[in-house]
Phi, psi and omega in degrees: 000332180292328177296317178295322178297319178296322177294323178295320177294320177297318179296320178298319178295319178296315180295321179296318179295319179292321181296327181291340178273342181283182181269041173059048171284147183286334186293327177297327179289330174293324175297318178299313180298320179296315180294320179291324176294318177300316180298315179297318179297319180294321178293317178297321178293321178295319178295319178295319179294322179292324180292326179280334180096025180278000000 
């Protein structure tokens, strides 16, 4: 799951870089927030799974 979380952070960075080149539409920043939230959720889920021993 951490690999997927790293990919989500990379995707957020790509979208953020692309969004900065756009004419400041609000939706690219929502994509960045979504990808970062996904990454955080995946890391928390991986930590919970590791604590249980799955």
